[in-house]
C-alpha positions in Angstrom: 63.2 68.2 68.4 66.0 69.3 66.5 69.5 67.2 67.5 71.9 68.8 69.6 74.8 68.8 67.2 72.4 70.7 64.6 71.3 73.3 67.0 75.1 74.0 67.8 76.0 74.4 64.1 72.7 76.7 64.0 74.0 78.5 66.9 77.5 79.1 65.5 75.9 80.2 62.2 73.6 82.5 64.0 76.3 84.2 65.9 78.8 84.5 63.0 76.0 86.0 61.0 75.1 88.7 63.9 78.7 89.5 64.7 79.5 90.2 60.8 76.7 92.9 61.0 78.9 95.3 63.2 82.0 97.6 62.1 85.5 96.7 63.6 85.1 99.8 65.9 82.0 99.1 67.4 83.1 95.2 68.1 83.3 94.4 71.5 85.2 91.2 70.7 88.4 90.6 69.2 88.5 88.2 66.0 90.4 85.6 67.9 87.4 85.2 70.6 84.7 85.4 67.9 86.6 82.5 65.8 87.1 80.4 69.2 83.3 80.8 70.1 82.3 79.5 66.7 84.8 76.7 66.6 83.4 75.3 69.9 79.7 75.9 68.8 80.3 74.2 65.7 82.1 71.3 67.5 79.3 71.1 69.8 81.2 71.7 72.8 78.7 74.2 74.3 80.2 74.3 77.7 83.3 75.7 76.5 81.6 78.1 74.2 79.8 79.4 77.4 82.9 79.7 79.9 84.5 81.8 76.4 81.8 84.2 76.4 81.5 84.3 80.3 85.3 85.4 80.7 84.9 87.8 77.6 81.6 89.6 79.1 84.0 89.5 82.7 86.8 91.3 80.9 84.5 94.0 79.1 82.6 94.6 82.6 85.8 94.8 84.4 87.7 96.9 81.7 89.0 100.3 82.7 90.2 103.3 80.6 93.0 105.8 81.4 93.5 108.6 78.9 96.3 110.9 79.6 96.3 114.3 78.3 99.4 116.5 78.2 100.7 119.9 77.1 101.7 123.1 78.1 99.7 125.7 80.4 97.0 128.1 79.0 96.4 125.9 75.7 92.6 124.8 76.6 94.0 121.4 77.9 91.4 121.5 81.1 88.6 122.7 78.5 89.5 119.9 76.4 89.3 117.4 79.2 85.8 118.6 80.4 84.8 118.3 76.7 85.6 114.8 76.9 83.9 114.3 80.0 80.7 116.2 79.0 80.9 119.0 81.7 81.6 122.5 81.4 83.3 123.3 84.8 86.9 123.0 85.1 88.4 120.7 87.2 91.8 119.7 88.1 93.9 116.5 88.1 92.3 112.9 87.4 88.5 113.2 86.2 86.2 110.3 86.5 83.7 110.6 83.5 80.3 111.7 85.4 78.3 109.1 84.1 81.0 106.6 83.5 83.8 105.9 86.3 85.5 103.3 84.4 86.9 105.9 82.3 89.3 108.1 83.7 91.1 111.1 81.9 94.3 112.3 83.5 95.9 116.1 83.5 99.6 115.6 83.1 102.0 118.4 82.9 103.7 119.2 79.8 107.1 117.8 79.4 108.6 121.2 79.3 106.6 122.6 82.4 107.8 120.1 85.4 110.7 120.6 87.7 112.7 117.2 86.7 114.3 116.6 83.9 112.8 115.6 80.4 114.7 112.1 80.4 112.7 111.3 83.6 109.3 112.5 82.3 107.8 109.2 81.2 109.1 107.5 84.5 107.7 110.2 86.5 104.4 110.5 85.0 104.1 106.4 85.0 103.4 106.3 81.4 102.6 102.4 81.5 99.6 102.9 83.2 97.6 104.7 80.2 95.8 103.2 77.5 96.8 106.1 75.4 98.3 109.6 75.2 96.6 113.3 74.0 99.0 115.7 73.4 97.5 119.2 73.1 98.6 122.7 71.8 97.1 125.9 70.7 99.6 126.9 68.1 102.0 124.7 66.5 103.8 121.9 68.1 107.0 122.3 69.7 109.9 120.2 70.1 109.1 118.9 73.3 105.7 117.4 72.3 107.3 115.7 68.9 109.9 114.1 71.4 107.4 112.9 74.0 105.6 111.4 71.1 108.6 109.6 69.9 109.2 108.2 73.2 105.9 106.9 73.4 106.0 105.6 70.1 109.2 103.3 71.2 107.2 101.9 74.0 104.5 100.8 71.3 101.7 103.0 72.7 99.0 105.1 71.0 99.2 109.0 70.7 97.4 111.9 69.2 98.1 115.5 68.3 95.1 117.5 69.0 95.1 121.3 68.1 92.6 123.4 70.2 91.0 126.9 69.9 90.5 126.5 66.0 87.3 128.6 66.2 89.2 131.4 67.8 91.9 131.1 65.1 89.3 131.0 62.0 87.1 133.7 63.9 90.2 136.0 63.9 91.5 135.2 60.5 87.8 136.0 59.1 87.8 139.3 61.3 91.5 140.4 60.0 90.6 139.4 56.0 86.9 139.2 55.4 86.9 139.6 51.8 89.6 136.9 51.4 88.6 134.5 53.9 88.3 130.9 53.3 87.5 128.4 56.1 89.0 125.2 54.5 92.1 126.8 53.4 92.9 128.2 57.0 92.3 125.1 58.3 94.5 123.5 55.8 97.3 126.0 56.7 97.1 125.3 60.3 97.3 121.5 59.6 100.4 121.9 57.8 102.0 124.2 60.2 101.3 121.7 62.6 102.6 118.8 60.7 105.6 120.5 59.6 107.1 121.1 63.1 106.5 117.1 64.1 107.6 115.8 60.7 111.4 116.3 60.9 111.6 114.7 64.5 109.2 111.8 64.2 110.2 111.0 60.2 106.4 110.9 59.5 103.4 113.1 59.2 100.8 111.9 62.0 97.5 113.1 61.5 96.5 116.5 63.9 93.1 116.8 64.9 91.8 120.7 65.2 88.9 121.1 67.4 87.0 123.8 69.5 86.5 122.7 73.1 82.8 124.2 72.8 81.9 122.3 69.5 81.9 118.4 70.3 79.9 117.7 67.0 82.1 120.2 65.1 85.5 120.7 63.3 87.4 117.1 64.1 86.1 116.0 67.4 84.0 113.4 65.9 86.8 112.0 64.2 89.3 112.3 66.9 86.3 109.8 69.0 86.1 107.6 66.3 90.0 107.0 65.9 90.6 106.5 69.5 87.8 103.9 69.2 89.1 102.1 66.3 92.7 101.9 67.9 91.5 100.3 71.5 91.7 96.9 72.1 87.9 95.3 71.3 87.0 94.6 75.0 87.3 98.0 75.8 84.9 99.2 73.4 82.2 99.0 75.4 83.8 101.2 78.2 84.6 104.0 75.8 81.2 103.9 73.5 78.7 105.0 76.1 81.0 107.9 77.1 81.0 109.5 73.3 78.9 112.2 73.0 75.4 111.5 71.0 75.7 114.1 68.8 76.0 112.7 65.7 74.2 109.7 64.0 77.4 107.8 63.7 78.0 107.8 67.4 74.6 106.9 68.0 74.8 103.9 66.1 78.0 102.7 67.4 76.6 103.0 71.0 73.4 100.7 69.8 75.8 98.1 68.2 77.9 97.7 71.2 74.8 97.6 73.7 73.3 95.2 71.2 76.4 92.9 71.0 76.8 92.5 75.1 72.8 91.9 75.3 73.1 89.2 72.8 76.3 87.7 74.7 74.2 87.6 77.9 71.6 86.1 75.9 73.5 83.2 74.7 74.9 82.6 78.2 71.7 82.5 79.6 70.4 80.7 76.8 68.1 77.4 77.0 66.9 74.8 74.6 63.4 75.5 75.3 60.5 78.2 73.7 60.3 81.3 75.4 57.7 81.6 77.9 56.0 84.9 76.7 52.8 84.7 79.0 52.2 85.8 82.6 55.8 86.9 83.7 56.5 89.6 80.9 55.2 92.4 83.4 57.4 91.1 85.8 60.7 91.3 83.7 59.5 94.8 82.7 59.6 95.7 86.3 62.9 94.2 87.0 64.5 96.2 83.8 63.8 99.5 85.0 67.5 100.0 86.1 68.7 98.7 82.7 66.6 100.8 80.6 67.3 104.0 82.6 70.9 103.2 82.6 70.6 102.6 78.5 68.8 106.0 78.3 71.5 107.8 80.4 74.2 106.3 77.5 72.3 108.2 74.6 71.7 111.3 76.6 68.2 110.7 77.2 68.3 110.6 80.8 66.1 113.1 83.3 69.0 115.6 83.5 69.8 115.6 79.6 66.4 116.0 78.8 66.2 119.3 80.9 68.9 120.6 78.9 67.9 119.5 75.5 64.4 121.4 76.6 66.3 124.4 77.6 68.3 124.2 74.0 65.0 123.6 72.2 63.2 126.4 73.9 60.5 123.7 74.6 59.0 121.9 78.0 60.3 118.7 79.1 56.8 117.2 78.8 57.2 118.0 75.0 60.4 116.0 74.8 59.2 113.2 76.6 55.8 112.9 74.7 57.9 112.5 71.5 60.3 109.9 73.0 58.8 106.3 71.9 61.3 104.7 74.4 59.4 106.0 77.2 56.0 105.0 75.9 57.1 101.6 74.7 56.5 99.8 77.9 53.5 101.8 79.3 51.3 102.8 76.4 48.5 100.5 75.8 46.8 100.1 72.5 44.5 97.7 70.6 47.4 95.0 70.5 48.6 94.0 74.4 52.3 94.1 74.7 52.8 90.6 74.8 51.3 90.3 71.4 53.5 93.1 69.9 56.4 91.4 71.7 56.0 88.2 70.1 55.4 89.9 66.8 59.1 92.0 67.3 60.7 88.3 68.2 58.8 86.9 65.1 60.4 89.5 62.7 63.7 90.0 64.1 64.1 86.1 63.7 63.0 86.0 60.1 65.2 88.6 58.6 68.5 87.6 60.9 68.3 83.9 61.1 67.8 84.5 65.0 67.0 82.0 67.5 63.3 80.8 66.3 64.7 80.3 62.9 67.2 78.0 64.7 65.7 76.4 67.3 67.8 78.1 69.9 66.0 80.2 72.4 67.3 82.9 74.8 65.5 84.4 77.7 62.6 86.9 76.5 64.7 89.8 78.4 67.0 89.4 75.5 64.2 90.7 73.0 63.0 93.2 75.6 66.3 94.9 75.9 67.1 94.6 72.0 63.7 96.1 71.3 64.5 99.2 74.0 67.8 99.5 72.5 66.3 99.9 69.1 63.9 102.3 70.2 66.0 104.2 72.4 68.5 105.1 69.6 66.1 105.9 67.2 64.9 108.6 69.7 68.4 110.1 70.3 68.8 110.7 66.4 65.3 112.5 66.4 66.8 114.9 69.2 70.0 115.4 67.3 68.6 119.1 66.1 65.8 121.2 66.8 64.6 120.8 63.3 64.5 117.3 63.4 62.7 117.3 66.4 60.0 119.6 65.6 59.7 117.7 62.2 58.5 114.8 63.9 54.5 114.1 64.5 54.1 115.2 68.4 53.0 112.2 70.8 53.1 109.4 68.1 52.5 105.7 69.2 55.0 102.8 69.5 53.2 100.8 66.9 53.8 103.6 64.4 57.2 104.6 65.6 60.5 102.4 65.0 60.4 101.1 61.1 60.6 97.6 62.5 57.4 97.8 64.3 55.8 98.6 61.4 57.0 95.9 59.5 56.4 93.8 62.1 52.5 94.4 62.4 52.4 93.3 58.6 53.5 89.8 59.4 
């Protein structure tokens, strides 16, 4: 057997290589926590390392996110909030995300629309309770908006300017000037107009995000979500990440990476210095993981209710959609190779290319591989359903073994 100190060093090296694969905005651990885990494992202090991992997981799982949205009335604020929440019916006040109750979005009155003086606004609105602020306007930003941003900045908190109804502006401009209309030029003019009204008060030129509440994949909506994500503390990434709309490949990749990191941490916590028992109990594990897999499907917008909506958008039946989803086939289809054999191939493959547990002598519970495999597969499915054209270009009813790229490679080992 490999000496414990050698295994600890291998664990540290494997963990370090693993976290380096992820972009800053997708990391769910701070650099300080990553360094501490690596240091403890290199020093053969596995109990201390596991304690840090346990605390980090607790922080991630118990995290909450409070987003404050403020602005005057009739500017599309409620519609913007519902776009963030992924719903279309307008609701007032605090809004729990329908799938992620730890994410709350608060509709605050604009600083110029309240009965109390502006100097009392921050106190009355309990600004210290929010993670960041989004200041909304449908025209240029006014002095009250800039003064509010200045006050938030002095509190060392993050704020973002969002200009709504961009689609309306473009439509009106094209209608009034059909021959000279230039979309990019119009958007540049809108940005400059917004920035000009902010710059004098803030002594800087903050970015302004131009959005349409009816198009969450277009204009600056994806860029805004990525900006919010990058500037959140690392342990809150995992809370905000699943709430991102799976309308871009970048968003899907971030969700995938966030989930895989959490699964890896859970596996490290539960890891044992023994070989993975692949026989007999795999089917029991699969049954016990049904709830987790359904949760992953919802993260990527592939839960049953979402599939109904996608089918309507694509003008196909739900069964046609489901037949295309390899994540639904993964644990149910039977071929000439048993699931146990496929899983072993998968474990061997990812270990050989990542320096993972089999290569280092450190083994995790088999549920790590099952979860990791399902995350890879369901994220691939989500990319297939990004557009109707992409969906129709795929071969209907393809089987698991010829689906995700790593399966093809693994089958050749």
